[in-house]
VOMIPA-456638 format. One record per residue: residue number from 1; x, y, z of N, C-alpha, C in turn; residue in one letter. Coordinates in steps of 0.02 Angstrom, whole numbers. Layout:
! VOMIPA-456638
+-----+--------+--------+--------+--------+--------+--------+--------+--------+--------+---------+
: num :    n.x :    n.y :    n.z :   ca.x :   ca.y :   ca.z :    c.x :    c.y :    c.z : residuo :
+-----+--------+--------+--------+--------+--------+--------+--------+--------+--------+---------+
: NUM :      X :      Y :      Z :      X :      Y :      Z :      X :      Y :      Z :       A :
...
+-----+--------+--------+--------+--------+--------+--------+--------+--------+--------+---------+
//
This chain:
! VOMIPA-456638
+-----+--------+--------+--------+--------+--------+--------+--------+--------+--------+---------+
: num :    n.x :    n.y :    n.z :   ca.x :   ca.y :   ca.z :    c.x :    c.y :    c.z : residuo :
+-----+--------+--------+--------+--------+--------+--------+--------+--------+--------+---------+
:   1 :   1429 :    701 :    985 :   1374 :    732 :    993 :   1300 :    731 :   1045 :       M :
:   2 :   1272 :    785 :   1049 :   1219 :    790 :   1091 :   1164 :    750 :   1083 :       S :
:   3 :   1127 :    744 :   1128 :   1072 :    700 :   1181 :   1003 :    707 :   1115 :       L :
:   4 :   1030 :    776 :   1092 :    954 :    747 :   1024 :    973 :    759 :    952 :       R :
:   5 :   1031 :    745 :    940 :   1054 :    747 :    870 :   1056 :    681 :    897 :       G :
:   6 :   1084 :    641 :    924 :   1082 :    556 :    941 :   1017 :    518 :    928 :       F :
:   7 :    965 :    583 :    947 :    888 :    556 :    971 :    853 :    557 :    897 :       H :
:   8 :    897 :    583 :    867 :    870 :    600 :    775 :    907 :    535 :    737 :       I :
:   9 :    938 :    511 :    766 :    997 :    459 :    746 :    951 :    395 :    743 :       V :
:  10 :    940 :    384 :    792 :    931 :    331 :    840 :    859 :    305 :    780 :       F :
:  11 :    801 :    369 :    783 :    743 :    335 :    742 :    766 :    334 :    693 :       I :
:  12 :    787 :    371 :    649 :    811 :    341 :    582 :    851 :    258 :    592 :       T :
:  13 :    875 :    263 :    608 :    871 :    205 :    603 :    796 :    157 :    614 :       I :
:  14 :    824 :    139 :    679 :    726 :    115 :    704 :    697 :    117 :    644 :       S :
:  15 :    674 :    170 :    615 :    620 :    188 :    547 :    653 :    132 :    478 :       T :
:  16 :    730 :    147 :    484 :    751 :     85 :    432 :    754 :     32 :    459 :       L :
:  17 :    744 :     11 :    506 :    760 :    -76 :    516 :    685 :    -75 :    555 :       L :
:  18 :    624 :    -45 :    520 :    564 :    -73 :    533 :    534 :    -73 :    457 :       A :
:  19 :    573 :    -34 :    408 :    561 :    -43 :    350 :    591 :   -127 :    337 :       L :
:  20 :    637 :   -129 :    339 :    683 :   -177 :    321 :    641 :   -240 :    366 :       G :
:  21 :    631 :   -226 :    410 :    606 :   -300 :    413 :    544 :   -341 :    395 :       A :
:  22 :    514 :   -269 :    357 :    413 :   -255 :    311 :    465 :   -311 :    250 :       G :
:  23 :    491 :   -299 :    224 :    501 :   -302 :    145 :    520 :   -408 :    176 :       A :
:  24 :    583 :   -401 :    226 :    601 :   -456 :    240 :    542 :   -490 :    237 :       W :
:  25 :    492 :   -490 :    301 :    445 :   -534 :    297 :    362 :   -520 :    233 :       C :
:  26 :    412 :   -470 :    190 :    347 :   -503 :    116 :    383 :   -534 :     75 :       L :
:  27 :    462 :   -548 :     71 :    480 :   -585 :     62 :    466 :   -642 :     57 :       W :
:  28 :    475 :   -660 :    152 :    469 :   -714 :    181 :    390 :   -775 :    141 :       I :
:  29 :    339 :   -709 :    157 :    278 :   -709 :    139 :    278 :   -757 :     75 :       D :
:  30 :    309 :   -705 :     46 :    322 :   -737 :    -28 :    338 :   -799 :    -42 :       S :
:  31 :    369 :   -838 :    -32 :    428 :   -912 :    -32 :    388 :   -950 :      2 :       V :
:  32 :    364 :   -951 :     85 :    322 :   -972 :    113 :    277 :   -985 :    119 :       H :
:  33 :    224 :   -913 :    100 :    171 :   -934 :    100 :     79 :   -899 :    182 :       G :
:  34 :    160 :   -882 :    193 :    161 :   -874 :    291 :    119 :   -827 :    300 :       S :
:  35 :     50 :   -813 :    333 :     19 :   -769 :    342 :     28 :   -730 :    395 :       P :
:  36 :     73 :   -783 :    440 :    106 :   -748 :    498 :    162 :   -691 :    452 :       A :
:  37 :    183 :   -698 :    429 :    241 :   -673 :    406 :    215 :   -604 :    403 :       F :
:  38 :    160 :   -613 :    316 :    103 :   -546 :    323 :     67 :   -508 :    375 :       R :
:  39 :     68 :   -516 :    441 :     57 :   -498 :    478 :    116 :   -423 :    496 :       L :
:  40 :    139 :   -484 :    503 :    211 :   -473 :    525 :    228 :   -396 :    484 :       G :
:  41 :    236 :   -409 :    416 :    255 :   -362 :    363 :    186 :   -281 :    380 :       A :
:  42 :    136 :   -325 :    400 :     79 :   -236 :    413 :    127 :   -187 :    473 :       I :
:  43 :    126 :   -258 :    517 :    154 :   -227 :    581 :    232 :   -171 :    579 :       C :
:  44 :    271 :   -215 :    539 :    330 :   -181 :    532 :    325 :   -106 :    474 :       S :
:  45 :    284 :   -125 :    434 :    265 :    -65 :    388 :    217 :    -11 :    464 :       F :
:  46 :    197 :    -19 :    461 :    179 :     31 :    527 :    202 :     45 :    577 :       L :
:  47 :    214 :     13 :    606 :    294 :     64 :    656 :    323 :     79 :    602 :       A :
:  48 :    367 :     84 :    558 :    379 :    111 :    505 :    369 :    204 :    493 :       G :
:  49 :    270 :    170 :    479 :    279 :    238 :    471 :    232 :    308 :    535 :       L :
:  50 :    231 :    251 :    591 :    224 :    286 :    662 :    309 :    322 :    701 :       V :
:  51 :    361 :    298 :    667 :    438 :    309 :    659 :    436 :    390 :    629 :       L :
:  52 :    389 :    370 :    558 :    428 :    419 :    519 :    376 :    484 :    557 :       I :
:  53 :    328 :    481 :    543 :    277 :    553 :    585 :    316 :    572 :    646 :       S :
:  54 :    342 :    533 :    698 :    384 :    522 :    763 :    441 :    582 :    744 :       Y :
:  55 :    478 :    555 :    685 :    539 :    590 :    688 :    520 :    655 :    641 :       G :
:  56 :    477 :    682 :    594 :    465 :    723 :    581 :    423 :    783 :    648 :       I :
:  57 :    406 :    761 :    696 :    339 :    796 :    762 :    432 :    818 :    786 :       W :
:  58 :    460 :    771 :    805 :    532 :    795 :    817 :    578 :    850 :    825 :       F :
:  59 :    584 :    829 :    759 :    625 :    901 :    733 :    606 :    944 :    730 :       Y :
:  60 :    526 :    941 :    706 :    468 :   1014 :    717 :    496 :   1053 :    775 :       R :
:  61 :    483 :    987 :    838 :    473 :   1024 :    901 :    536 :   1064 :    899 :       K :
:  62 :    593 :   1048 :    896 :    673 :   1046 :    891 :    679 :   1128 :    867 :       M :
:  63 :    649 :   1122 :    823 :    666 :   1191 :    758 :    639 :   1239 :    806 :       K :
:  64 :    559 :   1220 :    812 :    543 :   1278 :    822 :    566 :   1305 :    911 :       R :
:  65 :    586 :   1259 :    957 :    597 :   1288 :    999 :    685 :   1336 :   1011 :       L :
:  66 :    689 :   1318 :    930 :    787 :   1335 :    916 :    834 :   1284 :    954 :       R :
:  67 :    785 :   1244 :    964 :    874 :   1204 :    993 :    911 :   1191 :    926 :       I :
:  68 :    902 :   1133 :    878 :    885 :   1133 :    796 :    910 :   1206 :    738 :       I :
:  69 :    948 :   1228 :    715 :    930 :   1289 :    666 :    934 :   1250 :    590 :       T :
+-----+--------+--------+--------+--------+--------+--------+--------+--------+--------+---------+
//
């Protein structure tokens, strides 16, 4: 696997982890009602959105440079 391929896989796994952590924080917040978990969920979902946009940007850049077909 090339470094570019690993980068795409790593960004995908990181995005899924951030979204999963956000969902977990929302679940814990509904059970315990702690606002700290709500803040954690918001931060996790924002990180997931940033990772998604970065992944799209990286993929388009590699495609534009004709590194990824």
